[in-house]
C-alpha positions, 0 to 999 in steps of 0.5 A: 382156809388161806391165811394170806391177806388180802392186798391191793398194791398201791397205784401211781396215777397217771393224771395226778391232776384230773379229778371229777369234772365240773359237769359231773359236779354240776349235774349233781348239785343240779339234781339236788337242788332240783335246778334246770339243768342247763350246765352240761351239753346235752338235749332234753329231748329226743330224735327224730322217731324215724332214725329209732326205727332204723335202729329196730329194722337194722337189729331185726335184719340180723345186724347184730354182730361185729361190724368191720373195724374201720366201720361198716362201707355204707356208712363211710360211703355216706360220711365221704359224701357229705364231707365232699358235698359239704366241704369239696374234699373227697376222702376214700371211705375205705382208706380215710374214713374210721366210725369211732365211739364217740368224738371222745374216743377219736380225739384220744385215738389220734393223739395216741396215734401221733404223740410220742413220749416227749413231744408237744402238743399245742391246746388252745385255751380255754378247751374241751376237758379231755384234750389235755388228759389225752396228751398226759396219757400219751406221754406228751408235753401239754403246751397252753395258748389262750385264745384272744380274752373276751373275742376268744379268737385265735392269737396267732402270734402266741401260736408261733411263738408257741412252735418248737422244734419239738411240737408234734400236733395242735388242737382245734375246735370250731365251733368252739366248747366253751365260748360258742365262737366259729373261725373264720375261713381268713383264720382256716387260712392263716393256720393253714400258713403258719403250719405250711413249713412244719410237720406239725398234725392238726386234730381237729375237733369239728363235732358242732359242724352243722351249728353255725348261725345267721348265715355263716358257714363252718370252716372245716379243715377238709376245706383247706388243702395244707390243712387236709393233709396234715389232719384228723378231722373229728365229727359227733352224730350225737351231736348232730342227730340228738343221740349223744349217748350212742356216742357214734362219732367219725374221723376222716384223715389222709390214708397215711395218717388213718393207717396209723389212727386205726392201729390204735382204734383196733385195740382200744375199742375195735368197733363200734355198735352195728345196728346202730352204723346201720341205722345211720347210714339209712338215715343219711340218705336224707341231708334234710336233718344236719342241713336244718340243724342251724335254723333249729339251733338258731330259734333256740339260741333265740328264744334264750338270748331275748330272755336273758336280755330282760337280766343284768347278765351280758350276752357274749356272742354266740356264732355256733354250738349249742351254748351261750356265755354270759358276763357276770360282772353285772349281777355278782362279784363271786369267782365264776365257780362259787358263782355257779354254785350260787346259782344252781343253789339260789336261783334254780339253774345250773350252768358251767363256769369257763374257768374249769376250761383252763389250766390255771382256772383262768377267771374272767367272769363269764359262764356257760349255758346249754340251749339245747333244751326243750322251749319248755325247759328253758322258759323254766330257766328264764323264769328262774333267771329273771330274779337277777 
């Protein structure tokens, strides 16, 4: 018998600032307290049964082995056709579209493809929690620029001041998680003009592209030639078709950028779930599901907002996404994080503090609810929130 002792070598973490995400913490507390979970951003309703039938048909047809590394041609073609129809920019399905294992993998792959150690990457806070760790893993330097408090619009003077010769990329997100704001065409043109004399890449997180309300239009980076030429555009079938657990998304980018993207993609996931790709390609034959999505979620937003109006919470505008932010100042003196703990434990509704989306935990007395829920779930939450 060996007398060699078992020893695990010490680990020096690459992500010293990363712990358990606020989404995991609040979802666990919601489960413990049997609270209505309006914190984590996922639907509690099913997708179109036709999409499930399409998956079953793809499996039965034998589509169960590795697909081509960038995605099956039919799906890439459908994506290219959709982008051209909606935003007027024609990407090559062969060389400029790649199917990814969700948007999160798409974003880190884009970061790893272009960011070198020491390169600076601008993030606009509050921002989705994967951006900063992605940059850290690439050896980049995070440069945090706040969106304008109150409106959450881009502050181009501050963005311009943050640009240096070392700036490699900027990550933008519209419609915006967590604030539910939507960039205007004028704002996108302003970014286009600001970046024109630079070699800065854009990673444009557009996963909520089909959730823009009140007759507004999503301003994809693909609409603006000066941005499209330097952008990795990221979207998500999970968000659009209510199948977040499938983890299927895509990236569109000019061929030169996509060639670098695919070098990384082939060695971190290589390929993405084959029968889901075939099902999505078949399902995309009809544009109705994503064209009808704004009205679907606007009705839920309005239902939820009408109920919240009876409380002392002050609603912020929700122009897109499936989130509603509220100002808690009229209800509590607690910090955002403490208020969310209290709300979950004592009122029975889980929310997310906006401070969790800032590196310095900036607290502006605002929390985020997700209304991508069955009407019954929203009514249940509103009944509890009526106590506020």
